N, C-alpha and C positions, 0 to 999 in steps of 0.2 A: 317537401323536405326530410320526410321519414323513411323515406325508400334510400334517401343517399345517405343515412344517417346508418342507416343500419348498414350498408358498403365500407365506412371509417373502421372496421375491426378488421376485415380482411384486408382492404387498402396499406391497414399496419402492419400486416402480417409481412405480408410481402416487402414493403420500404425498410422496415425495422423491428427486423425477426426479435432483436433482444426486451418489445416490447411488449409484454400485455395486453390484453385489448383495452384498457381502460387507458393503455397511456404509463402505466408504472414500472418500473426494473424491476423483476422478480428477484434481484440479488441485493437489492436496495432496501432499508430500514424508514423510517423515522427518526424522530431527535428528542431530546429531552433535555431539563438543565443541565446537566455532567456528561451525556455524551454526544461527540458530532457526528450525524450520520446526513446519508447523501438520499436525495430523491429528487427522481426527475417526471414532469407530467406536459404531456403536449395534449396542445386540444385543435381536433383539426374541423370542427364543427366548420367554422367560418371559415377557411377554406373551400368550402362547399355551399358555401352561401352565392359567390361569383355566377353569374348568367350563363357564364362557360363550363359550371359545372356538370348536363349531361354529356357533355362531348368526353369530358375527361372521363367520365364514367368508361361510357362507349368505347374508349380507347383501351384501357385496364379491360374490359371485362374482354374484347374479340384479342387481347393480346393473352392474358390467361387462357383463352379458351386453344388457344396456337401456338405459344410458346413454352420450352422446356422450361421449369422451373427454374434451373439457376442462372437464365438470361433475363428474366422477367424486370429483378431491381433495375438495370442498366439502362434495358429499353425504355419504362414506365416511366423513368424518372425522367429525360429527356422529353418524352411526350409532357410529360407537365411541366417541366421549364418550357415549350412550347405557348402552351396554353397560359398559364399562368406568370408566364416571366422568373420563374423562380419560385414563388414565394412559396408552396407549399413544398418544397423538397427543403426553404429555411426553415421552414416548421417541425419536417418529419426530423431534419436532420442528416437526411441519408446524404449518400455518395451522389455525386454526379457524374455521367456515364461517362467510360472510358474511349478516349475518340480514336485510341492505339488497337482496341480489342478487348478482350474480357481479363486479360492479366491481372488487373487490381481486382478485380472482381472476385475473381480465385482466390486470389490473399486472400480478401478478406473475410470469405466464405469459411476456409481454411482457419481464421483464426476465429472464428467464431465460434465453431466445431470446440476447438481447445482450451480458448478460455470464453467462458461463457456469461463472465461476471465478474464482481468482485464487493466485500463491504468495506466501507473504512467507517471508525470508531476513533475521536481524541477525550481525551483526561485530562483533568488538575486540579492539582491541591498540594494541601501542605502536610495533611493529617489524615486521608481517608486512604487508613491504613487495609480493612479490607477488601477496596477496588469497587473499579465499578465493572456491572453486569454488562455483558454485550449480545449479540445474537446473531452471529454469521449465519452462513446456510451452514446447513453438516457435510453439504463439499468440500469445504472450506479449512483452510489452514491460515493461520494468524500468525503473524511476522510485524517486527518494530518498522514505524517507519519514520516514527518522527522521537526526538526524543530536543528537550529545555529545558531550561531553570540552571537549578541547583543542587547536584547531585554531592556535593564535596560534605552534607553534612550528614555522620551517621553513626551507627554506632550497631550491635551485637556481638555480646556474649551470651554465654551457651547458660541456659535456664534463666536468663533473665527475661525482660518485655519491653529491652531495647530495640530500636529499628534501624534497618539503614534507609537511604534514602534510594527510590526507584521508581526505574519507566521500565515497566515489563508487560510483558501479554503471557497469561497460560489457561489456556483451554478457553473459559465465555466468560475469564477476566484478564479487566484494563488495570494495572496498577500504575500509581505515576503520584507517590505521595515524597515528602520529607521524612528527617530521621526523627530519631526522638532517642533519650538514653534511663535510664531507671536512679530514681534518686534514694535517698539512706530511707525512703520509709516504702520501699518496691510501688512508688509508682510509675508512672512511666510521662517524661518528661519530654513535647515535642520541642523541636529545634526550630519548629515552624518556618523549613526552605523549601521553597517552591519547585516543583515540576513537574514537565506535561510529557503525557506521554502517548504516541498518536500509532493503528496498527493498520496494514491491509492487511484483509482477509480473502487468499485466492484459492481456485479452484483446484485441488492435489492431493497427492496422496503421502501422509504423515509415512518417514524414512524413520529418523532415529533423531535424538535433540541431546545434549549435553550440556556440561558446562564449566568454564573454569573460574578458579579463585587465586587473587593476589595470595601471595605469603610475603610474610617479615625475612625473610632470609634473600630477598632477592626477585628476577622475575621470572617468573613461574612462568614451566615452557608449556607448547604449543598442547591443545587438547583432541583429539582424535572424533571427529561427529562419525562419519560415515565413509563407507565408500564410494570411488570415484562415479558408479555407475552409469548410467548410458547421461546422451545430449538432453535427456527430459528433466535431468535432475538439478535441482538448485536450492546451493544452502542460505539462509538469513539468518539475522538476529535477532534474536524475543527479546533479549532484557539483557539493561543492565541495572547496578546496585553499587551504591558508592558510600563508602565509610567514610569518619574527619581526615584530612587533607589525600583520600585518594583520587579528585578532580579537579585540584589548584591547575595544573601544567599544561601549556601551549600541547606540549608531546604528551602526553596521553593516547592511550588508542586503544578504541577493542572494537575487532575486524571478523570475520569469517574468510578464507583462502581456500583455494582448488589447488590441490599439493598434486601435481604431476609428476616428479623426477624427487628421490627423497635423497636425507642429505644431511646434516648432524642432528638436524633438529625436528627431522619430520622422517620418521623409521619407516615410513610405507604411504606410497602416496593416498589420498582423499582428499577429504575435507575438513578441515583443523578449526578451531577457535582460538587466535589469539588474543594476548595482550599486552600492556604492561607497568597496567593498574598498582599502588601497594598498598600495606596494609596499613589501618593507623599505630599510635602508640599501644596502646592496649591489645596488639594482637587480632582487631577485627579484620575481616576478609572482605574485598568491594570483590564484583561476580561478573564473569559475563555468559548467556543463555545464546544458545540459538538453534535449528531446527533444519531438518534436511528435510523435502520431501521429493517428490517426484510428478512432474506437470502432466496432462493428459496427452495421447499421441500429437504433433501438429504444433506444437505450441514453439516459438520462437526466443530467442531471449537475447538481453543489448543488456550492455552497463557500463559505469562510465563512472566519472566524481564532478566535485563542485567546490570550490576553494574562497571564503572571503577573505581578505585582506583585514588589517586591523582594522577593528569601530567601522569595518565598510559589513554591504550587507549584496548579496549573490544571491537573484534569484532564478533558474531557468528550465524550463519545460524541460521534460526526459522522456526518453523512447521515441522519440519522432520518426530514428529510422525504421524502426517497425512496423511505418507503413501508419495513415489515417485517414477516415475514419474508422479505427477498431479497435474492440476492446483489450486493455493492457492492466497489469497492475502490476504496483511497484514496491520494492521495499529493501530499507538499509542494509548493506553487508558490512561498512565501517561507519562507524563516528571516533572523529582525528580530535580532540584542545580539549580545551579546560571546559568544564561544567559547573562554575561555581557563583551563579549570580542570582536572586531572586526576581527573575525578571522569563516568563513566558516568552519572549519571543528571539533571547539569547539558547540559542543551539542551532541544528542541524534537523530540517522542519521536512517530508514528502506531501504534497497535498493532493487529495484526488480530484481529478477532473467534477467539472458542474454539471456535463452528461458525458455518459457511460463508454461511449467512447472518441475521446477526448485527451490532451496530452496531461501527463500528470505532469508537478509542478516542484524544482527539491528548490531551500529556500535556507540560506547558509548564512550567517555571521559572524562577525570578527576572529579572525583568525583561525577558523573553524576549519574539520574538511570533514568532506561526507561522499563516504561512495557506492553506490544502489545497485539494483539490476532489478527489470522491467521484464515480465513474459507478456505471448499474446498466442 
C-alpha cells in the first residue's frame, strides 16, 4: 500500500486542483471561538484499500502518459466510476464526465483560473469594539456577506467615547458590536445590543471605496464610488453602522448600485452607494460603506435577491447559474429592512459552502430583503 499512497497526491492534483497534497484548501483557515472559518479535508487512503486499486492506478498511469492534461479529469473520473461504482469521486468531490463532450470541463477550468478560492469569517458580540482579527489571503478583498441583530442603538458625538452599532469589515478586522453612550463621568456605557457580521474575502484587486452618511435634513444623496470599469468590476457593501432609531423601520435600506445612465440624482455613470437611514436626535450619523474591485480575467458574475415575509424565513442556494461544481464567492449588495432585534438569527446572512466548489446560501428573515452578487 505504500506505493499506492504515494500516488494519492498526484491523483488528488488531477481530480481536484484546488486541493493541496494533504487535502486542505489553500484559501481556507481554521477556527477560533470568535471567528467561524471553513476548512475541507479529504481522505483518499480508504479508496485505495479496495482489491481493484492496482487496476485503477494502471488506468490513471496510462492516461497520464497519453492524454492532454485538460482532458484527464473527465476521462479518469469515468474510469474510476467504472471501477469503484463512484465511491472515489464522491470522496474527492469531482465533476462527473460530460456525456456530450468537454464543454463543462472547459468552463470549470476557466472558472478555476478566474476564482481560485475564498475565505469566510463570522463574528458577533455586544461590546467587542476593537473587532476580531481575520486572516484572508493577501490576494483577497473582503466584503460584507451577512448582517443580523440590532443596529438600532448607538451614538456618536465628537470627542466622546460613544460608539455606533456596527457590522463592517476593514482590512483584516471584522467588527460586530452594539452601541454605547458616554455618561456624565465620561465613561462608556454599552447598550448591549447584539450584532452579527459575516464577511466573504475573494481574489480581486482594490479599485475604490466610499462612505455614505445620513443627515438630519433629509435623505442624503447617493455617493459615487468608482467608474463603471470593465465587465470584471463588481462592488459590494463592506459595512453598515447604526445610531438610535436609524434601523427601526422595515423600509430602511443600504445598497450599492450600478448606474449606466445619468439622472437627477446620479450626475455621472458609475457605481454608487444609496441609503435612506436617518440621524438620531443628537445628530449622530448612520453610515454605509462599500468597495469596488476588479476580478481576474475570465470571472463571471450572477446576481439576485431573496425576500422573507413577515415572521417568515427564506433560505435558498445562490450562484447556481454559474455552474457546479466550480469555485464561487458571494457577498451582499443590498440589505433592506429593520435591524432592531437582539437576535443573531434575525437578519440577512450569506453562508459559505462546506466544500469550496459548493453553492452558497442566503438566509433572510422577517420582512427583510437581501440582494447579492456571486463571482466565479
